[in-house]
KEKE-3310 file (N, C-alpha, C; in steps of 0.2 Angstrom, whole numbers, plus 5000, padded with zeros to 4 digits):
npx = (4927:4921:4922:4923:4936:4950:4953:4964:4979:4988:5003:5017:5018:5009:4998:5002:4996:4983:4976:4961:4949:4937:4919:4915:4908:4904:4909:4902:4907:4919:4926:4940:4949:4950:4961:4974:4993:4997:5007:5024:5032:5045:5050:5043:5048:5062:5059:5055:5066:5074:5068:5066:5081:5086:5089:5094:5098:5099:5111:5105:5094:5097:5103:5090:5084:5091:5093:5091:5076:5064:5064:5052:5036:5022:5023:5027:5026:5032:5032:5046:5052:5048:5046:5030:5017:5005:4988:4978:4964:4965:4976:4983:4972:4962:4969:4964:4970:4983:4997:5008:5022:5016:5003:4987:4987:5000:5011:5023:5017:5013:5009:5002:5008:4997:4994:5001:5003:5013:5022:5015:5007:4995:4988:4983:4974:4968:4962:4955:4937:4930:4936:4941:4954:4969:4980:4996:5010:5026:5038:5055:5066:5056:5050:5052:5056:5051:5045:5032:5029:5018:5001:4984:4969:4952:4937:4923:4910:4914:4919:4933:4951:4963:4980:4993:5007:5018:5008:5004:4994:4998:4993:4979:4966:4953:4939:4929:4916:4907:4890:4873:4866:4878:4888:4904:4913:4916:4931:4947:4959:4972:4984:4987:4991:4998:4996:4995:4982:4979:4981:4973:4959:4952:4943:4949:4958:4974:4980:4979:4976:4975:4964:4964:4950:4933:4918:4905:4892:4889:4884:4868:4867:4880:4897:4910:4927:4925:4934:4940:4946:4956:4956:4954:4940:4924:4920:4909:4895:4894:4900:4904:4908:4921:4933:4937:4951:4959:4970:4982:4983:4982:4994:5003:4999:5003:5017:5021:5016:5018:5017:5008:5005:4990:4975:4962:4944:4930:4913)
npy = (4903:4890:4880:4883:4893:4888:4895:4897:4892:4878:4879:4883:4893:4909:4918:4935:4945:4957:4951:4944:4931:4934:4939:4953:4968:4975:4987:4986:4989:4997:5008:5011:5018:5025:5019:5021:5024:5038:5046:5051:5039:5038:5047:5040:5028:5032:5037:5024:5014:5022:5022:5009:5004:4998:5001:4995:4979:4961:4952:4946:4951:4965:4963:4959:4973:4981:4978:4980:4986:4980:4985:4988:4988:4985:4991:4984:4982:4973:4969:4969:4954:4952:4965:4976:4986:4997:4999:5009:5018:5029:5042:5048:5046:5035:5020:5006:4993:4980:4975:4961:4952:4942:4933:4928:4914:4910:4915:4928:4942:4952:4968:4976:4994:5007:5020:5033:5047:5059:5053:5042:5026:5020:5004:4988:4976:4963:4966:4976:4980:4975:4986:4996:5004:5001:5011:5012:5018:5023:5018:5019:5006:4997:4990:4981:4985:4979:4976:4968:4961:4957:4958:4952:4951:4947:4942:4943:4941:4936:4924:4922:4924:4935:4938:4948:4956:4970:4977:4969:4954:4939:4927:4917:4913:4899:4901:4898:4904:4914:4908:4914:4924:4922:4929:4932:4945:4960:4972:4979:4968:4958:4947:4936:4925:4908:4891:4875:4865:4852:4851:4857:4852:4842:4847:4858:4856:4856:4868:4883:4901:4914:4927:4946:4948:4948:4938:4946:4941:4927:4910:4903:4898:4897:4893:4895:4905:4918:4923:4927:4916:4909:4893:4874:4867:4867:4875:4888:4898:4894:4894:4899:4912:4911:4911:4898:4887:4877:4864:4864:4877:4882:4878:4884:4898:4896:4896:4906:4918:4931:4936:4949:4953:4961:4961:4964:4962:4961:4964)
npz = (4945:4947:4955:4973:4978:4987:5003:5010:5000:5003:5013:5023:5038:5041:5032:5025:5020:5017:5006:5000:4996:4996:4994:4987:4983:4966:4955:4938:4921:4920:4917:4907:4903:4916:4922:4918:4915:4921:4922:4915:4905:4906:4917:4929:4927:4931:4946:4951:4950:4959:4971:4972:4977:4991:5007:5018:5016:5010:5001:4992:4991:4987:4975:4967:4967:4960:4949:4931:4923:4912:4895:4889:4893:4906:4922:4938:4955:4970:4985:4997:5006:5022:5024:5026:5021:5021:5014:5007:5003:4994:4991:5004:5012:5023:5030:5024:5027:5029:5019:5014:5010:5003:4996:5000:4994:4995:4986:4978:4982:4969:4962:4950:4944:4941:4942:4946:4961:4965:4978:4977:4975:4962:4963:4956:4965:4973:4986:4985:4983:4965:4952:4959:4965:4974:4987:4989:4997:4992:5000:5003:5000:5004:4992:4978:4959:4943:4926:4916:4900:4892:4890:4894:4887:4887:4878:4881:4872:4863:4866:4870:4871:4871:4869:4871:4866:4863:4857:4849:4844:4849:4853:4853:4862:4865:4877:4890:4899:4912:4914:4914:4926:4933:4928:4920:4928:4922:4919:4923:4928:4938:4937:4950:4958:4953:4950:4954:4948:4949:4961:4970:4965:4955:4947:4943:4932:4926:4929:4936:4935:4947:4949:4950:4954:4961:4961:4961:4961:4967:4964:4971:4989:4987:4996:4996:4993:4982:4973:4956:4942:4931:4924:4920:4910:4904:4888:4881:4890:4902:4916:4933:4933:4931:4920:4908:4900:4888:4892:4884:4884:4894:4900:4892:4895:4909:4908:4900:4906:4917:4936:4941:4927:4918:4916:4905:4905:4895:4888)
capx = (4926:4916:4922:4926:4942:4952:4952:4971:4982:4992:5009:5019:5016:5002:4997:5006:4993:4976:4972:4957:4946:4929:4914:4915:4904:4909:4905:4903:4908:4924:4931:4947:4954:4953:4968:4980:4998:4997:5014:5028:5036:5053:5050:5042:5054:5068:5058:5055:5071:5078:5066:5068:5086:5084:5095:5099:5095:5103:5114:5102:5086:5098:5104:5085:5081:5095:5092:5088:5069:5063:5064:5044:5031:5020:5026:5026:5029:5035:5036:5051:5053:5050:5041:5023:5014:4998:4985:4974:4958:4966:4982:4983:4965:4962:4971:4960:4972:4990:5001:5013:5026:5015:4997:4985:4989:5008:5016:5024:5014:5015:5006:5004:5008:4993:4993:5006:5003:5017:5027:5009:5006:4989:4988:4978:4974:4962:4961:4950:4934:4932:4936:4943:4963:4973:4986:5002:5015:5033:5044:5062:5069:5051:5047:5057:5051:5050:5040:5029:5029:5012:4995:4980:4962:4947:4932:4917:4905:4917:4923:4940:4956:4970:4987:4996:5014:5021:5004:5001:4993:5002:4990:4971:4964:4946:4939:4921:4914:4901:4883:4869:4865:4884:4891:4911:4913:4921:4934:4954:4963:4980:4986:4990:4993:4999:4996:4993:4976:4976:4983:4967:4955:4954:4939:4951:4961:4981:4983:4974:4978:4970:4965:4964:4945:4931:4913:4900:4885:4890:4877:4863:4870:4887:4901:4918:4928:4922:4940:4940:4953:4958:4958:4951:4933:4920:4918:4903:4893:4894:4905:4902:4910:4928:4936:4940:4954:4962:4975:4987:4982:4983:5001:5006:4999:5007:5023:5024:5012:5022:5014:5006:5000:4987:4969:4956:4939:4924:4908)
capy = (4901:4884:4877:4887:4892:4887:4902:4897:4887:4875:4882:4883:4898:4911:4924:4941:4947:4957:4950:4937:4927:4935:4941:4961:4972:4977:4992:4985:4994:5001:5013:5008:5027:5026:5014:5022:5028:5045:5049:5050:5030:5038:5047:5034:5023:5034:5036:5019:5012:5026:5020:5002:5003:4995:5004:4988:4970:4956:4952:4944:4957:4971:4962:4960:4978:4985:4973:4985:4985:4977:4991:4990:4985:4987:4992:4980:4984:4968:4971:4964:4950:4956:4972:4976:4992:5000:4999:5015:5017:5034:5045:5053:5044:5030:5014:4999:4986:4979:4971:4959:4950:4935:4931:4923:4908:4909:4917:4934:4947:4958:4972:4981:5000:5010:5025:5038:5054:5061:5047:5037:5021:5015:4997:4983:4973:4958:4968:4980:4978:4975:4994:5002:5005:5002:5016:5012:5023:5020:5019:5017:5000:4993:4989:4981:4986:4977:4976:4964:4963:4954:4959:4949:4953:4942:4946:4939:4941:4931:4919:4924:4927:4936:4938:4955:4958:4975:4980:4964:4947:4933:4920:4917:4907:4900:4902:4897:4910:4913:4906:4920:4924:4923:4930:4935:4951:4964:4978:4976:4964:4954:4939:4936:4918:4904:4887:4868:4864:4845:4851:4861:4849:4838:4850:4863:4856:4856:4874:4889:4907:4917:4934:4949:4952:4943:4938:4949:4937:4919:4905:4903:4892:4897:4894:4896:4911:4921:4924:4922:4914:4906:4887:4871:4867:4868:4879:4892:4901:4888:4893:4903:4919:4910:4908:4890:4886:4869:4861:4865:4883:4883:4877:4890:4906:4896:4898:4914:4925:4933:4937:4956:4953:4965:4957:4967:4959:4965:4961)
capz = (4952:4947:4962:4980:4977:4994:5007:5009:4999:5008:5014:5030:5039:5040:5026:5029:5016:5017:5001:5001:4991:4998:4990:4987:4979:4960:4949:4932:4915:4923:4913:4907:4906:4925:4927:4913:4920:4919:4923:4908:4908:4908:4924:4934:4927:4935:4951:4954:4952:4965:4977:4974:4980:4997:5013:5021:5014:5010:4996:4985:4988:4983:4967:4964:4968:4957:4942:4927:4922:4905:4890:4888:4897:4913:4930:4944:4962:4974:4993:4999:5012:5030:5023:5027:5018:5023:5008:5006:4998:4991:4993:5010:5015:5028:5028:5025:5029:5028:5013:5017:5004:5000:4995:5004:4992:4996:4980:4979:4980:4964:4960:4944:4946:4935:4944:4952:4964:4969:4978:4979:4969:4963:4962:4956:4970:4976:4993:4983:4977:4957:4951:4962:4965:4981:4986:4993:4998:4990:5006:5002:5003:5004:4986:4973:4953:4937:4921:4913:4893:4891:4891:4892:4884:4888:4876:4884:4867:4858:4871:4865:4874:4866:4872:4869:4867:4860:4852:4844:4846:4850:4853:4855:4865:4867:4883:4892:4902:4916:4914:4915:4933:4936:4923:4921:4929:4917:4921:4920:4934:4938:4937:4957:4958:4946:4954:4949:4948:4952:4972:4972:4966:4948:4941:4940:4929:4925:4931:4939:4936:4952:4947:4958:4953:4963:4958:4967:4960:4967:4964:4979:4991:4988:5003:4995:4991:4978:4968:4949:4942:4924:4923:4915:4912:4896:4886:4883:4895:4909:4923:4940:4932:4929:4913:4906:4894:4887:4896:4882:4883:4902:4900:4889:4900:4915:4905:4897:4910:4924:4941:4940:4922:4917:4912:4903:4905:4893:4886)
cpx = (4919:4915:4925:4933:4945:4954:4962:4975:4989:4999:5011:5017:5010:5002:5000:5002:4984:4972:4967:4952:4938:4924:4915:4911:4908:4906:4905:4904:4913:4927:4938:4951:4956:4960:4974:4985:4997:5004:5020:5032:5042:5054:5049:5045:5061:5064:5057:5059:5075:5075:5065:5076:5085:5091:5100:5095:5101:5108:5109:5096:5090:5100:5096:5082:5085:5095:5087:5081:5070:5063:5057:5042:5027:5024:5022:5029:5027:5037:5041:5049:5053:5046:5034:5023:5006:4994:4978:4967:4959:4972:4981:4975:4966:4963:4964:4963:4980:4993:5008:5017:5024:5006:4994:4985:4995:5012:5016:5019:5016:5010:5007:5002:5004:4992:4999:5004:5008:5022:5021:5010:5000:4990:4981:4980:4969:4960:4956:4943:4933:4930:4937:4951:4965:4979:4990:5007:5023:5038:5051:5062:5060:5046:5054:5052:5053:5045:5038:5028:5022:5006:4989:4972:4958:4941:4925:4911:4907:4920:4928:4945:4961:4976:4992:5002:5016:5016:5001:4999:4996:4999:4981:4969:4956:4943:4930:4922:4908:4894:4879:4866:4872:4889:4898:4910:4917:4926:4943:4958:4969:4981:4990:4994:4994:5000:4994:4986:4975:4976:4977:4962:4955:4948:4943:4956:4969:4984:4978:4981:4974:4972:4963:4957:4940:4924:4908:4893:4886:4884:4875:4866:4877:4891:4907:4919:4925:4928:4938:4947:4953:4959:4953:4944:4929:4920:4911:4901:4891:4897:4901:4904:4918:4929:4940:4946:4956:4967:4980:4988:4984:4990:5006:5006:5004:5016:5028:5021:5015:5015:5012:5003:4994:4981:4964:4949:4932:4921:4910)
cpy = (4896:4879:4882:4884:4892:4894:4904:4892:4886:4878:4883:4891:4901:4917:4931:4946:4950:4955:4944:4937:4927:4939:4948:4965:4975:4983:4989:4989:4997:5004:5012:5013:5025:5024:5016:5026:5034:5050:5047:5044:5033:5041:5043:5030:5026:5034:5029:5013:5016:5020:5011:5000:5003:5000:5000:4981:4966:4957:4952:4947:4963:4969:4962:4967:4981:4982:4978:4982:4983:4984:4993:4984:4987:4987:4989:4981:4976:4969:4965:4960:4954:4962:4972:4985:4993:5001:5006:5014:5024:5038:5049:5053:5038:5024:5008:4992:4987:4975:4968:4957:4944:4936:4927:4914:4905:4911:4923:4938:4952:4963:4978:4989:5003:5016:5028:5045:5056:5053:5040:5031:5017:5009:4994:4976:4968:4961:4973:4978:4978:4983:5000:5000:5005:5007:5012:5018:5021:5021:5016:5010:4993:4988:4987:4982:4982:4978:4969:4966:4962:4958:4953:4952:4948:4947:4941:4937:4935:4925:4918:4927:4928:4939:4943:4955:4963:4977:4976:4956:4943:4926:4922:4910:4907:4899:4900:4903:4910:4913:4914:4920:4925:4925:4933:4943:4955:4969:4975:4975:4962:4948:4940:4931:4913:4898:4879:4866:4857:4847:4854:4856:4847:4843:4856:4863:4854:4862:4879:4896:4913:4924:4939:4952:4945:4944:4940:4946:4931:4917:4905:4897:4894:4898:4896:4903:4913:4925:4921:4920:4909:4899:4881:4871:4867:4874:4882:4894:4896:4889:4898:4910:4917:4908:4901:4890:4879:4870:4865:4873:4886:4884:4882:4896:4904:4899:4904:4920:4926:4935:4946:4958:4957:4960:4961:4962:4961:4963:4961)
cpz = (4951:4953:4966:4978:4985:4997:5007:5006:5003:5006:5020:5031:5038:5034:5030:5025:5020:5011:5003:4998:4994:4992:4992:4982:4972:4956:4940:4927:4917:4918:4912:4908:4912:4925:4921:4918:4916:4923:4918:4910:4910:4916:4930:4933:4932:4944:4955:4954:4956:4972:4978:4978:4987:5004:5017:5019:5013:5004:4988:4985:4985:4975:4964:4962:4962:4949:4938:4925:4914:4903:4889:4892:4904:4919:4935:4950:4966:4980:4994:5005:5017:5029:5025:5025:5018:5016:5010:5002:4993:4994:5002:5014:5021:5026:5028:5024:5028:5022:5014:5008:5001:4999:4998:5001:4992:4993:4983:4978:4976:4962:4955:4946:4941:4936:4947:4954:4966:4972:4981:4973:4969:4961:4961:4961:4973:4983:4993:4981:4969:4957:4954:4965:4973:4980:4990:4994:4996:4995:5003:5004:5004:4998:4982:4965:4947:4932:4917:4905:4891:4894:4888:4891:4884:4885:4876:4875:4862:4859:4868:4869:4870:4871:4868:4869:4862:4856:4847:4848:4845:4848:4856:4857:4867:4874:4886:4898:4907:4913:4916:4923:4937:4931:4924:4922:4923:4921:4921:4929:4933:4937:4944:4958:4952:4952:4952:4951:4950:4962:4974:4972:4958:4943:4938:4933:4929:4929:4932:4939:4941:4948:4954:4959:4957:4959:4963:4967:4960:4966:4972:4980:4991:4994:5002:4994:4983:4971:4961:4947:4931:4925:4918:4916:4905:4894:4885:4891:4899:4915:4927:4940:4931:4924:4912:4900:4893:4891:4891:4883:4890:4903:4898:4894:4907:4913:4906:4901:4915:4930:4940:4933:4921:4912:4910:4900:4900:4888:4877)
residu = (MET:ASP:HIS:PRO:LEU:PRO:ARG:LYS:PHE:PRO:ARG:SER:GLY:SER:PRO:THR:SER:ILE:GLU:ARG:PRO:SER:VAL:GLU:SER:SER:LYS:ARG:GLY:VAL:ALA:LEU:ALA:ASP:PHE:LEU:VAL:VAL:ALA:SER:LEU:PHE:ALA:LEU:THR:ALA:MET:LEU:VAL:HIS:LEU:ALA:THR:PRO:THR:VAL:HIS:SER:GLN:HIS:GLN:GLN:GLN:ARG:SER:SER:ARG:PRO:VAL:GLU:PRO:SER:GLY:ALA:VAL:VAL:ALA:SER:ILE:ASN:PRO:GLY:GLU:ARG:LEU:ALA:LEU:TYR:SER:ARG:PRO:ASN:GLY:SER:SER:VAL:GLY:ILE:LEU:GLY:SER:ARG:THR:VAL:TYR:GLY:GLY:PRO:LEU:THR:LEU:PRO:VAL:VAL:ARG:THR:LYS:GLY:ASP:TRP:LEU:GLY:VAL:LEU:THR:ALA:ALA:MET:PRO:ASN:GLY:HIS:LEU:GLY:TRP:VAL:LYS:ALA:GLU:PRO:GLY:ALA:LEU:SER:PHE:GLY:ARG:VAL:GLY:LEU:GLU:LEU:GLU:ALA:ASP:LEU:SER:ARG:GLN:LEU:MET:ARG:VAL:TRP:SER:GLY:GLY:HIS:VAL:ILE:ARG:ARG:ILE:ARG:VAL:GLY:ILE:GLY:ARG:PRO:GLY:THR:SER:THR:PRO:THR:GLY:ARG:PHE:SER:ILE:THR:ASP:LYS:MET:PRO:GLY:ARG:ALA:LEU:GLY:SER:TYR:TYR:GLY:CYS:CYS:LEU:LEU:ALA:LEU:SER:GLY:ASN:GLN:PRO:HIS:PRO:PRO:ALA:GLY:TRP:THR:GLY:GLY:ALA:ARG:LEU:ALA:ILE:HIS:GLY:GLY:ALA:TYR:GLY:ALA:VAL:SER:ALA:GLY:CYS:LEU:HIS:ALA:SER:THR:ALA:ASP:LEU:ARG:TYR:LEU:MET:ARG:VAL:VAL:ARG:LEU:GLY:THR:GLN:ILE:VAL:ILE:HIS:ALA)
# end
């Protein structure tokens, strides 16, 4: 967030999601163990495939929902077009808003499922403060499920990002990070949107991958949104919290990283 991310990416219609690029409180040093999937992968897969079968949908949506999930990787959920789900701070708790099928930037809303409790799904979403899961109830026909095979890791001390696949590092990417006073928040986030940077401003470089996290400590006088992102920019501890990468690396990430891919940022 070296320059304010627009509050809404230009597109037709209005957003149907409460996910928003606002400044929200953060809990640093998030324990990554809090975000481990506690259900058996096989049991979870069986449940998700069953829930993903819609009762009444178009042929295209039925094909998408019944498509076999990939043999490995993290589970992600997408809200089917036209559906809306209440978002909760905890299972059976109070609703904190409504999620639609699109993000505020116009892309398909894709939520990593990182915890389950009965038919409740704990998801990473930009609508919740850093370090807090949102919870949705897996209503039949409302969600489609799949898997993403990659995970990103940003090591702030080394100013290095690693792309992981199947327990192996397949690419190392040098990154710029937040400067003192606006350091890059740590924790587990996800890729929510992939956008052409030039359409947002030349200072973003070729491409921008928006994250679900927010910068809780924006610079003084900051008037824009506080969503974190990976985009173009200088190396070193120079940003207002975002991660910078080269054009070649950004194009690589745009090509191989799917929406809902998780990124762990640590010191």
